[in-house]
py3Dmol code that shows the C-alpha trace and the ligand (Angstrom):
import py3Dmol

protein = """\
ATOM      1  CA  MET A   1     -51.878  26.179  48.234  1.00  0.00           C
ATOM      2  CA  SER A   2     -52.747  26.385  51.912  1.00  0.00           C
ATOM      3  CA  ASN A   3     -51.141  23.000  52.508  1.00  0.00           C
ATOM      4  CA  ARG A   4     -48.024  24.215  50.905  1.00  0.00           C
ATOM      5  CA  ARG A   5     -47.960  27.362  52.980  1.00  0.00           C
ATOM      6  CA  ASN A   6     -48.507  25.376  56.142  1.00  0.00           C
ATOM      7  CA  PHE A   7     -45.783  23.023  55.175  1.00  0.00           C
ATOM      8  CA  ILE A   8     -43.362  25.853  54.709  1.00  0.00           C
ATOM      9  CA  LYS A   9     -44.344  27.457  57.998  1.00  0.00           C
ATOM     10  CA  THR A  10     -44.076  24.333  60.051  1.00  0.00           C
ATOM     11  CA  SER A  11     -41.538  22.539  58.008  1.00  0.00           C
ATOM     12  CA  VAL A  12     -38.218  21.252  59.045  1.00  0.00           C
ATOM     13  CA  LEU A  13     -36.552  23.032  56.183  1.00  0.00           C
ATOM     14  CA  GLY A  14     -33.736  25.354  57.021  1.00  0.00           C
ATOM     15  CA  THR A  15     -31.654  27.306  54.587  1.00  0.00           C
ATOM     16  CA  LEU A  16     -33.894  26.940  51.554  1.00  0.00           C
ATOM     17  CA  GLY A  17     -36.991  28.285  53.260  1.00  0.00           C
ATOM     18  CA  ALA A  18     -38.517  31.687  53.597  1.00  0.00           C
ATOM     19  CA  SER A  19     -36.039  33.986  51.896  1.00  0.00           C
ATOM     20  CA  THR A  20     -36.036  31.892  48.764  1.00  0.00           C
ATOM     21  CA  LEU A  21     -39.793  31.836  48.796  1.00  0.00           C
ATOM     22  CA  ILE A  22     -39.971  35.619  48.929  1.00  0.00           C
ATOM     23  CA  SER A  23     -37.495  36.038  46.115  1.00  0.00           C
ATOM     24  CA  CYS A  24     -39.438  33.537  44.030  1.00  0.00           C
ATOM     25  CA  LYS A  25     -42.606  35.548  44.481  1.00  0.00           C
ATOM     26  CA  GLU A  26     -40.811  38.617  43.214  1.00  0.00           C
ATOM     27  CA  GLU A  27     -39.417  36.665  40.306  1.00  0.00           C
ATOM     28  CA  SER A  28     -42.884  35.454  39.439  1.00  0.00           C
ATOM     29  CA  LYS A  29     -44.117  39.009  38.971  1.00  0.00           C
ATOM     30  CA  ALA A  30     -41.318  39.684  36.515  1.00  0.00           C
ATOM     31  CA  SER A  31     -42.003  36.456  34.661  1.00  0.00           C
ATOM     32  CA  ALA A  32     -45.673  37.222  34.237  1.00  0.00           C
ATOM     33  CA  ILE A  33     -44.844  40.238  32.078  1.00  0.00           C
ATOM     34  CA  ALA A  34     -42.523  38.544  29.631  1.00  0.00           C
ATOM     35  CA  PRO A  35     -44.124  37.094  26.490  1.00  0.00           C
ATOM     36  CA  GLU A  36     -44.123  33.333  26.737  1.00  0.00           C
ATOM     37  CA  THR A  37     -42.888  32.669  23.250  1.00  0.00           C
ATOM     38  CA  SER A  38     -39.984  35.119  23.195  1.00  0.00           C
ATOM     39  CA  VAL A  39     -36.840  33.615  21.745  1.00  0.00           C
ATOM     40  CA  LYS A  40     -33.560  34.214  23.511  1.00  0.00           C
ATOM     41  CA  LYS A  41     -30.301  33.470  21.825  1.00  0.00           C
ATOM     42  CA  GLY A  42     -26.886  33.186  23.440  1.00  0.00           C
ATOM     43  CA  SER A  43     -23.434  33.073  21.946  1.00  0.00           C
ATOM     44  CA  LYS A  44     -21.501  29.785  21.955  1.00  0.00           C
ATOM     45  CA  PRO A  45     -20.368  28.276  24.233  1.00  0.00           C
ATOM     46  CA  LEU A  46     -23.550  28.464  26.257  1.00  0.00           C
ATOM     47  CA  ILE A  47     -24.354  26.796  29.580  1.00  0.00           C
ATOM     48  CA  ILE A  48     -27.803  26.647  31.137  1.00  0.00           C
ATOM     49  CA  SER A  49     -28.607  25.061  34.508  1.00  0.00           C
ATOM     50  CA  THR A  50     -31.650  24.773  36.720  1.00  0.00           C
ATOM     51  CA  TRP A  51     -32.167  26.869  39.855  1.00  0.00           C
ATOM     52  CA  ASN A  52     -29.925  29.221  41.833  1.00  0.00           C
ATOM     53  CA  HIS A  53     -27.342  26.561  42.447  1.00  0.00           C
ATOM     54  CA  GLY A  54     -26.872  26.708  38.680  1.00  0.00           C
ATOM     55  CA  LEU A  55     -24.824  29.894  39.078  1.00  0.00           C
ATOM     56  CA  PRO A  56     -21.787  28.391  40.847  1.00  0.00           C
ATOM     57  CA  ALA A  57     -22.200  25.241  38.761  1.00  0.00           C
ATOM     58  CA  ASN A  58     -22.127  27.263  35.528  1.00  0.00           C
ATOM     59  CA  GLU A  59     -19.118  29.194  36.762  1.00  0.00           C
ATOM     60  CA  GLU A  60     -17.127  26.028  37.362  1.00  0.00           C
ATOM     61  CA  ALA A  61     -18.237  24.428  34.090  1.00  0.00           C
ATOM     62  CA  TRP A  62     -17.345  27.610  32.203  1.00  0.00           C
ATOM     63  CA  ASN A  63     -13.842  27.648  33.721  1.00  0.00           C
ATOM     64  CA  GLN A  64     -13.367  24.022  32.784  1.00  0.00           C
ATOM     65  CA  LEU A  65     -14.427  24.669  29.183  1.00  0.00           C
ATOM     66  CA  LYS A  66     -12.100  27.657  28.969  1.00  0.00           C
ATOM     67  CA  ALA A  67      -9.270  25.508  30.333  1.00  0.00           C
ATOM     68  CA  GLY A  68      -9.814  23.191  27.376  1.00  0.00           C
ATOM     69  CA  LYS A  69     -11.684  20.420  29.191  1.00  0.00           C
ATOM     70  CA  SER A  70     -14.395  18.438  27.401  1.00  0.00           C
ATOM     71  CA  SER A  71     -18.036  19.385  27.863  1.00  0.00           C
ATOM     72  CA  LEU A  72     -18.635  16.174  29.794  1.00  0.00           C
ATOM     73  CA  ASP A  73     -15.808  17.001  32.197  1.00  0.00           C
ATOM     74  CA  ALA A  74     -17.158  20.536  32.502  1.00  0.00           C
ATOM     75  CA  ILE A  75     -20.621  19.238  33.413  1.00  0.00           C
ATOM     76  CA  VAL A  76     -19.233  16.784  35.963  1.00  0.00           C
ATOM     77  CA  ALA A  77     -17.133  19.506  37.588  1.00  0.00           C
ATOM     78  CA  GLY A  78     -19.926  22.096  37.364  1.00  0.00           C
ATOM     79  CA  VAL A  79     -22.779  20.127  38.905  1.00  0.00           C
ATOM     80  CA  GLY A  80     -20.209  18.661  41.284  1.00  0.00           C
ATOM     81  CA  ILE A  81     -20.274  21.998  43.125  1.00  0.00           C
ATOM     82  CA  PRO A  82     -23.868  21.685  44.436  1.00  0.00           C
ATOM     83  CA  GLU A  83     -23.349  17.934  44.851  1.00  0.00           C
ATOM     84  CA  ALA A  84     -20.590  18.648  47.373  1.00  0.00           C
ATOM     85  CA  ASP A  85     -22.342  21.579  49.062  1.00  0.00           C
ATOM     86  CA  PRO A  86     -24.186  20.517  52.238  1.00  0.00           C
ATOM     87  CA  LYS A  87     -26.272  23.699  52.089  1.00  0.00           C
ATOM     88  CA  VAL A  88     -27.881  22.479  48.870  1.00  0.00           C
ATOM     89  CA  ARG A  89     -30.461  20.114  50.336  1.00  0.00           C
ATOM     90  CA  SER A  90     -31.647  18.565  47.113  1.00  0.00           C
ATOM     91  CA  VAL A  91     -28.444  17.287  45.539  1.00  0.00           C
ATOM     92  CA  GLY A  92     -25.615  15.010  46.701  1.00  0.00           C
ATOM     93  CA  TYR A  93     -24.000  15.476  50.118  1.00  0.00           C
ATOM     94  CA  GLY A  94     -26.500  16.919  52.599  1.00  0.00           C
ATOM     95  CA  GLY A  95     -29.491  16.098  50.374  1.00  0.00           C
ATOM     96  CA  PHE A  96     -32.744  15.276  52.136  1.00  0.00           C
ATOM     97  CA  PRO A  97     -32.965  11.547  52.854  1.00  0.00           C
ATOM     98  CA  ASP A  98     -35.778   9.133  52.118  1.00  0.00           C
ATOM     99  CA  ARG A  99     -38.290   7.920  54.717  1.00  0.00           C
ATOM    100  CA  GLU A 100     -35.702   5.583  56.182  1.00  0.00           C
ATOM    101  CA  GLY A 101     -33.122   8.292  56.626  1.00  0.00           C
ATOM    102  CA  LYS A 102     -31.037   7.178  53.651  1.00  0.00           C
ATOM    103  CA  VAL A 103     -29.694   9.668  51.125  1.00  0.00           C
ATOM    104  CA  THR A 104     -30.162   8.013  47.729  1.00  0.00           C
ATOM    105  CA  LEU A 105     -28.957   9.709  44.585  1.00  0.00           C
ATOM    106  CA  ASP A 106     -29.859   9.721  40.889  1.00  0.00           C
ATOM    107  CA  ALA A 107     -27.814  11.182  38.029  1.00  0.00           C
ATOM    108  CA  CYS A 108     -27.268  10.897  34.308  1.00  0.00           C
ATOM    109  CA  ILE A 109     -25.111  12.372  31.580  1.00  0.00           C
ATOM    110  CA  MET A 110     -25.355  12.345  27.772  1.00  0.00           C
ATOM    111  CA  ASP A 111     -22.963  13.407  25.027  1.00  0.00           C
ATOM    112  CA  SER A 112     -23.363  14.676  21.494  1.00  0.00           C
ATOM    113  CA  ASN A 113     -22.972  11.139  20.062  1.00  0.00           C
ATOM    114  CA  SER A 114     -26.046  10.096  22.092  1.00  0.00           C
ATOM    115  CA  ASP A 115     -23.856   8.031  24.388  1.00  0.00           C
ATOM    116  CA  CYS A 116     -25.142   8.142  27.916  1.00  0.00           C
ATOM    117  CA  GLY A 117     -24.481   6.938  31.423  1.00  0.00           C
ATOM    118  CA  SER A 118     -26.748   6.870  34.426  1.00  0.00           C
ATOM    119  CA  VAL A 119     -26.883   5.783  38.039  1.00  0.00           C
ATOM    120  CA  SER A 120     -29.925   5.511  40.235  1.00  0.00           C
ATOM    121  CA  PHE A 121     -30.619   4.709  43.889  1.00  0.00           C
ATOM    122  CA  LEU A 122     -26.914   5.159  44.597  1.00  0.00           C
ATOM    123  CA  GLN A 123     -25.881   5.562  48.229  1.00  0.00           C
ATOM    124  CA  ASN A 124     -22.754   6.842  50.000  1.00  0.00           C
ATOM    125  CA  ILE A 125     -21.079   8.336  46.932  1.00  0.00           C
ATOM    126  CA  LYS A 126     -20.886  12.116  46.907  1.00  0.00           C
ATOM    127  CA  HIS A 127     -20.641  12.616  43.155  1.00  0.00           C
ATOM    128  CA  PRO A 128     -23.144  10.409  41.320  1.00  0.00           C
ATOM    129  CA  ILE A 129     -22.671  12.469  38.139  1.00  0.00           C
ATOM    130  CA  ALA A 130     -19.013  11.387  38.019  1.00  0.00           C
ATOM    131  CA  VAL A 131     -20.082   7.756  38.382  1.00  0.00           C
ATOM    132  CA  ALA A 132     -22.606   8.266  35.570  1.00  0.00           C
ATOM    133  CA  GLN A 133     -19.771   9.550  33.380  1.00  0.00           C
ATOM    134  CA  ARG A 134     -17.785   6.364  34.136  1.00  0.00           C
ATOM    135  CA  VAL A 135     -20.823   4.271  33.215  1.00  0.00           C
ATOM    136  CA  LEU A 136     -20.859   6.089  29.868  1.00  0.00           C
ATOM    137  CA  GLU A 137     -17.124   5.740  29.308  1.00  0.00           C
ATOM    138  CA  ASN A 138     -16.211   2.407  30.873  1.00  0.00           C
ATOM    139  CA  THR A 139     -19.183   0.064  30.559  1.00  0.00           C
ATOM    140  CA  PRO A 140     -21.261  -1.391  27.723  1.00  0.00           C
ATOM    141  CA  HIS A 141     -24.398  -0.205  29.565  1.00  0.00           C
ATOM    142  CA  VAL A 142     -26.404   2.958  30.049  1.00  0.00           C
ATOM    143  CA  MET A 143     -27.744   2.547  33.550  1.00  0.00           C
ATOM    144  CA  LEU A 144     -26.557   0.991  36.819  1.00  0.00           C
ATOM    145  CA  THR A 145     -28.625   1.007  39.949  1.00  0.00           C
ATOM    146  CA  GLY A 146     -28.419   0.487  43.726  1.00  0.00           C
ATOM    147  CA  GLU A 147     -25.864  -2.006  44.997  1.00  0.00           C
ATOM    148  CA  GLY A 148     -24.517  -2.652  41.496  1.00  0.00           C
ATOM    149  CA  ALA A 149     -23.943   1.047  40.909  1.00  0.00           C
ATOM    150  CA  LEU A 150     -22.173   1.313  44.264  1.00  0.00           C
ATOM    151  CA  GLN A 151     -19.995  -1.708  43.526  1.00  0.00           C
ATOM    152  CA  PHE A 152     -19.054  -0.202  40.170  1.00  0.00           C
ATOM    153  CA  ALA A 153     -18.263   3.157  41.768  1.00  0.00           C
ATOM    154  CA  LEU A 154     -15.953   1.494  44.298  1.00  0.00           C
ATOM    155  CA  GLU A 155     -14.210  -0.444  41.550  1.00  0.00           C
ATOM    156  CA  GLU A 156     -13.683   2.870  39.756  1.00  0.00           C
ATOM    157  CA  GLY A 157     -11.950   4.277  42.832  1.00  0.00           C
ATOM    158  CA  PHE A 158     -14.749   6.357  44.367  1.00  0.00           C
ATOM    159  CA  LYS A 159     -14.799   6.434  48.177  1.00  0.00           C
ATOM    160  CA  GLU A 160     -17.816   5.587  50.299  1.00  0.00           C
ATOM    161  CA  GLU A 161     -18.847   8.336  52.694  1.00  0.00           C
ATOM    162  CA  ASN A 162     -21.787   9.206  54.862  1.00  0.00           C
ATOM    163  CA  LEU A 163     -23.936  11.756  53.003  1.00  0.00           C
ATOM    164  CA  LEU A 164     -26.440  12.335  55.807  1.00  0.00           C
ATOM    165  CA  THR A 165     -25.364  15.583  57.431  1.00  0.00           C
ATOM    166  CA  GLU A 166     -26.432  16.533  60.939  1.00  0.00           C
ATOM    167  CA  ALA A 167     -28.890  19.053  59.508  1.00  0.00           C
ATOM    168  CA  SER A 168     -30.505  16.489  57.221  1.00  0.00           C
ATOM    169  CA  GLU A 169     -30.704  13.921  60.001  1.00  0.00           C
ATOM    170  CA  LYS A 170     -32.389  16.471  62.246  1.00  0.00           C
ATOM    171  CA  ASP A 171     -34.883  17.380  59.521  1.00  0.00           C
ATOM    172  CA  TRP A 172     -35.614  13.724  58.897  1.00  0.00           C
ATOM    173  CA  LYS A 173     -36.256  13.091  62.611  1.00  0.00           C
ATOM    174  CA  ASN A 174     -38.615  16.054  62.703  1.00  0.00           C
ATOM    175  CA  TRP A 175     -40.386  14.719  59.646  1.00  0.00           C
ATOM    176  CA  LEU A 176     -40.686  11.280  61.269  1.00  0.00           C
ATOM    177  CA  GLU A 177     -42.837  12.755  64.030  1.00  0.00           C
ATOM    178  CA  LYS A 178     -45.703  13.105  61.567  1.00  0.00           C
ATOM    179  CA  SER A 179     -44.368  10.973  58.741  1.00  0.00           C
ATOM    180  CA  LYS A 180     -46.709  12.697  56.335  1.00  0.00           C
ATOM    181  CA  TYR A 181     -45.529  12.373  52.794  1.00  0.00           C
ATOM    182  CA  GLN A 182     -46.588  15.156  50.546  1.00  0.00           C
ATOM    183  CA  PRO A 183     -44.124  16.220  47.942  1.00  0.00           C
ATOM    184  CA  VAL A 184     -43.721  19.976  48.155  1.00  0.00           C
ATOM    185  CA  ILE A 185     -41.968  20.798  45.000  1.00  0.00           C
ATOM    186  CA  ASN A 186     -40.030  23.803  43.830  1.00  0.00           C
ATOM    187  CA  ILE A 187     -37.668  25.634  46.070  1.00  0.00           C
ATOM    188  CA  GLU A 188     -38.532  23.597  49.123  1.00  0.00           C
ATOM    189  CA  ASN A 189     -37.500  20.048  48.562  1.00  0.00           C
ATOM    190  CA  HIS A 190     -37.110  19.107  44.915  1.00  0.00           C
ATOM    191  CA  ASP A 191     -34.291  20.886  43.229  1.00  0.00           C
ATOM    192  CA  THR A 192     -32.437  18.799  40.734  1.00  0.00           C
ATOM    193  CA  ILE A 193     -29.542  20.464  39.022  1.00  0.00           C
ATOM    194  CA  SER A 194     -29.745  19.857  35.298  1.00  0.00           C
ATOM    195  CA  MET A 195     -27.119  21.395  33.033  1.00  0.00           C
ATOM    196  CA  LEU A 196     -27.069  21.710  29.236  1.00  0.00           C
ATOM    197  CA  VAL A 197     -23.943  22.818  27.361  1.00  0.00           C
ATOM    198  CA  ILE A 198     -23.399  23.911  23.758  1.00  0.00           C
ATOM    199  CA  ASP A 199     -19.699  24.126  23.024  1.00  0.00           C
ATOM    200  CA  GLU A 200     -17.971  26.449  20.565  1.00  0.00           C
ATOM    201  CA  ASN A 201     -18.582  23.990  17.717  1.00  0.00           C
ATOM    202  CA  GLY A 202     -22.259  23.808  18.499  1.00  0.00           C
ATOM    203  CA  ASP A 203     -22.076  20.290  19.961  1.00  0.00           C
ATOM    204  CA  ILE A 204     -24.502  19.612  22.770  1.00  0.00           C
ATOM    205  CA  THR A 205     -24.118  17.654  26.035  1.00  0.00           C
ATOM    206  CA  GLY A 206     -26.144  17.484  29.224  1.00  0.00           C
ATOM    207  CA  GLY A 207     -26.307  16.079  32.716  1.00  0.00           C
ATOM    208  CA  CYS A 208     -28.439  16.063  35.822  1.00  0.00           C
ATOM    209  CA  THR A 209     -28.024  15.022  39.439  1.00  0.00           C
ATOM    210  CA  THR A 210     -30.358  14.960  42.433  1.00  0.00           C
ATOM    211  CA  SER A 211     -31.193  13.454  45.782  1.00  0.00           C
ATOM    212  CA  GLY A 212     -34.763  13.383  44.474  1.00  0.00           C
ATOM    213  CA  ALA A 213     -37.901  13.958  46.453  1.00  0.00           C
ATOM    214  CA  ALA A 214     -37.387  14.384  50.179  1.00  0.00           C
ATOM    215  CA  TRP A 215     -38.997  11.630  52.274  1.00  0.00           C
ATOM    216  CA  LYS A 216     -39.569   9.450  49.213  1.00  0.00           C
ATOM    217  CA  MET A 217     -40.084   5.708  49.648  1.00  0.00           C
ATOM    218  CA  HIS A 218     -36.870   3.758  49.964  1.00  0.00           C
ATOM    219  CA  GLY A 219     -35.977   2.572  46.476  1.00  0.00           C
ATOM    220  CA  ARG A 220     -37.888   5.324  44.653  1.00  0.00           C
ATOM    221  CA  VAL A 221     -36.176   6.509  41.494  1.00  0.00           C
ATOM    222  CA  GLY A 222     -37.232   9.776  39.873  1.00  0.00           C
ATOM    223  CA  ASP A 223     -36.938  11.113  36.349  1.00  0.00           C
ATOM    224  CA  SER A 224     -33.429  12.510  36.705  1.00  0.00           C
ATOM    225  CA  PRO A 225     -31.431   9.352  35.867  1.00  0.00           C
ATOM    226  CA  ILE A 226     -33.823   8.352  33.084  1.00  0.00           C
ATOM    227  CA  ILE A 227     -32.680   9.340  29.619  1.00  0.00           C
ATOM    228  CA  GLY A 228     -35.721  10.745  27.834  1.00  0.00           C
ATOM    229  CA  ALA A 229     -37.448  11.822  31.047  1.00  0.00           C
ATOM    230  CA  GLY A 230     -35.098  13.974  33.165  1.00  0.00           C
ATOM    231  CA  LEU A 231     -32.677  14.617  30.301  1.00  0.00           C
ATOM    232  CA  PHE A 232     -32.571  14.152  26.563  1.00  0.00           C
ATOM    233  CA  LEU A 233     -30.613  15.515  23.666  1.00  0.00           C
ATOM    234  CA  ASP A 234     -30.165  15.001  19.986  1.00  0.00           C
ATOM    235  CA  ASN A 235     -27.111  16.796  18.695  1.00  0.00           C
ATOM    236  CA  GLU A 236     -28.880  17.558  15.422  1.00  0.00           C
ATOM    237  CA  VAL A 237     -31.686  19.341  17.227  1.00  0.00           C
ATOM    238  CA  GLY A 238     -31.116  20.407  20.831  1.00  0.00           C
ATOM    239  CA  ALA A 239     -31.414  19.339  24.437  1.00  0.00           C
ATOM    240  CA  ALA A 240     -33.887  19.508  27.297  1.00  0.00           C
ATOM    241  CA  ALA A 241     -33.846  18.711  31.002  1.00  0.00           C
ATOM    242  CA  ALA A 242     -36.395  18.654  33.768  1.00  0.00           C
ATOM    243  CA  THR A 243     -36.906  19.456  37.397  1.00  0.00           C
ATOM    244  CA  GLY A 244     -39.960  18.949  39.569  1.00  0.00           C
ATOM    245  CA  LEU A 245     -42.139  15.958  40.323  1.00  0.00           C
ATOM    246  CA  GLY A 246     -40.275  13.145  38.606  1.00  0.00           C
ATOM    247  CA  GLU A 247     -43.318  10.899  38.388  1.00  0.00           C
ATOM    248  CA  ALA A 248     -45.096  13.423  36.153  1.00  0.00           C
ATOM    249  CA  VAL A 249     -42.024  13.855  33.958  1.00  0.00           C
ATOM    250  CA  ILE A 250     -41.629  10.085  33.533  1.00  0.00           C
ATOM    251  CA  ARG A 251     -45.330   9.640  32.712  1.00  0.00           C
ATOM    252  CA  THR A 252     -44.933  12.009  29.778  1.00  0.00           C
ATOM    253  CA  ALA A 253     -41.341  11.260  28.642  1.00  0.00           C
ATOM    254  CA  GLY A 254     -40.906  15.003  29.204  1.00  0.00           C
ATOM    255  CA  SER A 255     -37.414  15.887  27.987  1.00  0.00           C
ATOM    256  CA  ALA A 256     -37.541  13.623  24.931  1.00  0.00           C
ATOM    257  CA  MET A 257     -40.826  15.240  23.917  1.00  0.00           C
ATOM    258  CA  VAL A 258     -39.406  18.755  24.271  1.00  0.00           C
ATOM    259  CA  VAL A 259     -36.569  17.793  21.913  1.00  0.00           C
ATOM    260  CA  GLU A 260     -39.012  16.256  19.429  1.00  0.00           C
ATOM    261  CA  LEU A 261     -41.055  19.457  19.385  1.00  0.00           C
ATOM    262  CA  MET A 262     -37.901  21.471  18.716  1.00  0.00           C
ATOM    263  CA  ARG A 263     -37.157  19.075  15.853  1.00  0.00           C
ATOM    264  CA  GLN A 264     -40.543  20.047  14.423  1.00  0.00           C
ATOM    265  CA  GLY A 265     -39.560  23.715  14.545  1.00  0.00           C
ATOM    266  CA  LYS A 266     -40.753  24.935  17.952  1.00  0.00           C
ATOM    267  CA  SER A 267     -38.464  27.296  19.833  1.00  0.00           C
ATOM    268  CA  PRO A 268     -37.084  26.013  23.176  1.00  0.00           C
ATOM    269  CA  ASN A 269     -39.669  28.127  25.046  1.00  0.00           C
ATOM    270  CA  GLU A 270     -42.555  26.953  22.910  1.00  0.00           C
ATOM    271  CA  ALA A 271     -41.479  23.311  23.165  1.00  0.00           C
ATOM    272  CA  CYS A 272     -41.131  23.466  26.965  1.00  0.00           C
ATOM    273  CA  LYS A 273     -44.489  25.216  27.208  1.00  0.00           C
ATOM    274  CA  GLU A 274     -46.281  22.621  25.091  1.00  0.00           C
ATOM    275  CA  ILE A 275     -45.004  19.746  27.228  1.00  0.00           C
ATOM    276  CA  VAL A 276     -45.899  21.576  30.435  1.00  0.00           C
ATOM    277  CA  GLU A 277     -49.419  22.050  29.007  1.00  0.00           C
ATOM    278  CA  ARG A 278     -49.535  18.341  28.217  1.00  0.00           C
ATOM    279  CA  ILE A 279     -48.429  17.466  31.743  1.00  0.00           C
ATOM    280  CA  TYR A 280     -51.109  19.784  33.096  1.00  0.00           C
ATOM    281  CA  ASN A 281     -53.803  18.207  30.922  1.00  0.00           C
ATOM    282  CA  LYS A 282     -52.790  14.703  31.968  1.00  0.00           C
ATOM    283  CA  HIS A 283     -52.713  15.654  35.653  1.00  0.00           C
ATOM    284  CA  LYS A 284     -55.436  18.218  36.175  1.00  0.00           C
ATOM    285  CA  ASN A 285     -57.707  15.589  37.753  1.00  0.00           C
ATOM    286  CA  HIS A 286     -54.839  13.633  39.280  1.00  0.00           C
ATOM    287  CA  LYS A 287     -54.145  13.280  43.006  1.00  0.00           C
ATOM    288  CA  ASP A 288     -50.697  14.826  42.412  1.00  0.00           C
ATOM    289  CA  MET A 289     -52.151  18.059  40.992  1.00  0.00           C
ATOM    290  CA  GLU A 290     -52.365  19.955  44.287  1.00  0.00           C
ATOM    291  CA  TYR A 291     -48.632  19.986  44.717  1.00  0.00           C
ATOM    292  CA  LEU A 292     -47.544  19.383  41.141  1.00  0.00           C
ATOM    293  CA  GLN A 293     -44.640  21.409  39.835  1.00  0.00           C
ATOM    294  CA  VAL A 294     -42.509  20.647  36.799  1.00  0.00           C
ATOM    295  CA  GLY A 295     -40.050  22.845  34.947  1.00  0.00           C
ATOM    296  CA  PHE A 296     -37.997  22.345  31.794  1.00  0.00           C
ATOM    297  CA  ILE A 297     -34.978  24.059  30.333  1.00  0.00           C
ATOM    298  CA  ALA A 298     -34.046  23.642  26.676  1.00  0.00           C
ATOM    299  CA  VAL A 299     -31.532  24.770  24.070  1.00  0.00           C
ATOM    300  CA  ASN A 300     -31.500  24.263  20.330  1.00  0.00           C
ATOM    301  CA  LYS A 301     -28.715  23.921  17.834  1.00  0.00           C
ATOM    302  CA  ASN A 302     -28.845  27.655  17.012  1.00  0.00           C
ATOM    303  CA  GLY A 303     -28.034  28.626  20.572  1.00  0.00           C
ATOM    304  CA  GLU A 304     -31.608  29.636  21.384  1.00  0.00           C
ATOM    305  CA  TYR A 305     -32.605  28.699  24.902  1.00  0.00           C
ATOM    306  CA  GLY A 306     -35.575  28.896  27.209  1.00  0.00           C
ATOM    307  CA  GLY A 307     -37.587  27.314  29.960  1.00  0.00           C
ATOM    308  CA  TYR A 308     -41.130  26.922  31.153  1.00  0.00           C
ATOM    309  CA  SER A 309     -42.724  25.622  34.315  1.00  0.00           C
ATOM    310  CA  LEU A 310     -46.168  24.614  35.402  1.00  0.00           C
ATOM    311  CA  ARG A 311     -46.131  26.894  38.419  1.00  0.00           C
ATOM    312  CA  SER A 312     -44.328  30.071  39.341  1.00  0.00           C
ATOM    313  CA  GLY A 313     -40.991  30.142  41.069  1.00  0.00           C
ATOM    314  CA  PHE A 314     -38.763  28.277  38.647  1.00  0.00           C
ATOM    315  CA  ASN A 315     -35.582  29.936  37.438  1.00  0.00           C
ATOM    316  CA  TYR A 316     -32.387  28.957  35.709  1.00  0.00           C
ATOM    317  CA  ALA A 317     -28.810  30.162  35.309  1.00  0.00           C
ATOM    318  CA  VAL A 318     -27.443  31.013  31.868  1.00  0.00           C
ATOM    319  CA  TYR A 319     -23.799  31.668  30.990  1.00  0.00           C
ATOM    320  CA  ASP A 320     -22.420  32.910  27.717  1.00  0.00           C
ATOM    321  CA  GLU A 321     -19.585  35.197  26.659  1.00  0.00           C
ATOM    322  CA  GLU A 322     -21.804  38.103  25.752  1.00  0.00           C
ATOM    323  CA  ASN A 323     -23.851  38.428  28.931  1.00  0.00           C
ATOM    324  CA  GLY A 324     -21.926  36.474  31.537  1.00  0.00           C
ATOM    325  CA  ASN A 325     -23.479  34.267  34.203  1.00  0.00           C
ATOM    326  CA  ARG A 326     -26.974  35.338  35.236  1.00  0.00           C
ATOM    327  CA  MET A 327     -30.290  34.058  36.589  1.00  0.00           C
ATOM    328  CA  GLU A 328     -33.350  34.195  34.380  1.00  0.00           C
ATOM    329  CA  ASP A 329     -36.952  33.605  35.397  1.00  0.00           C
ATOM    330  CA  SER A 330     -38.930  30.914  33.717  1.00  0.00           C
ATOM    331  CA  LYS A 331     -42.300  31.653  32.203  1.00  0.00           C
ATOM    332  CA  PHE A 332     -45.044  29.617  33.819  1.00  0.00           C
ATOM    333  CA  LYS A 333     -48.612  28.469  33.336  1.00  0.00           C
ATOM    334  CA  MET A 334     -50.069  29.301  36.753  1.00  0.00           C
ATOM    335  CA  THR A 335     -49.213  30.516  40.204  1.00  0.00           C
ATOM    336  CA  TRP A 336     -49.492  28.407  43.352  1.00  0.00           C
ATOM    337  CA  ASP A 337     -52.841  30.017  44.128  1.00  0.00           C
ATOM    338  CA  ASN A 338     -54.510  28.368  41.129  1.00  0.00           C
TER     339      ASN A 338
END
"""
ligand_1 = """\
9
LIG
N -37.097 15.567 39.444
C -36.540 15.180 40.714
C -37.197 13.934 41.189
O -38.405 13.795 41.068
C -36.618 16.205 41.763
C -36.692 17.651 41.342
O -36.103 18.070 40.398
O -37.389 18.436 41.957
O -36.512 13.115 41.756
"""
view = py3Dmol.view(width=600, height=400)
view.addModel(protein, "pdb")
view.setStyle({"model": 0}, {"cartoon": {"style": "trace"}})
view.addModel(ligand_1, "xyz")
view.setStyle({"model": 1}, {"stick": {}})
view.zoomTo()
view.show()
């Protein structure tokens, strides 16, 4: 924990820093009281997205759904809001770069027929989620990466642009002075936006998009573009998506496992909790444990939803007709002091 605190104190991070940390501590207190297995049910349509940037994303996706757009279009437009926002330092334009100062993006999208599209290690395209949708719709493949993904995006009419903002470049140069790589997960530098949607008919879709871990090795791909790890759904059962240390989520096929547990009758909360416990058990003696954070969100076919994280501080935005667009705290296994 002390490393993490020091990192925050001395870190190059700007807008996502101290105030978010304080609010997360307050949220953690609230979360500790709620029973971990409580089942929450929303009306349909229902949208759930990771983190605070889920609120404006949900809002946009909701408006798109209400305007009669498809769920896939709603997801692309919704998560496109944080992708385009330079203040969101973990997604799209303005995202933290890798060790070489390059912003490299991962995204994927999946529909209720189990069709999916994904891009990884994509550079200079502001909306990787929109490219992932084109992979789904216009190619015989599921996943395109790096140069090939960029070439495809250009052929599809996307424009190349520099995604490294002044702020991110400055942060990267500060980081270079020590060049110490230690992923500091949660609100500080890993904040994928994952969004799950149940439409009025009960059909489920999902997507996620991220700039991944700040200061990662050039070429590193996280869980977010990997169907089964960062995102998975089965329209007969439900959907799940992840945020946090992608390596841990990939090692455990996290989102696919959450969906399988829901298939066996677990509620979204219970399923997320069981996979977080599994990740903990696999990593408790691992070098990643000191800074390990993972969080999942999930929905099932009945409109029940939930989330669970390894450590405190994770929250998600939920939107339905009955209760509007709001933030909810995730239950968690442990605080950062453990
Ligand atoms: N899962 C993402 C990755 O590892 C980052 C995050 O959600 O925190 O790339």
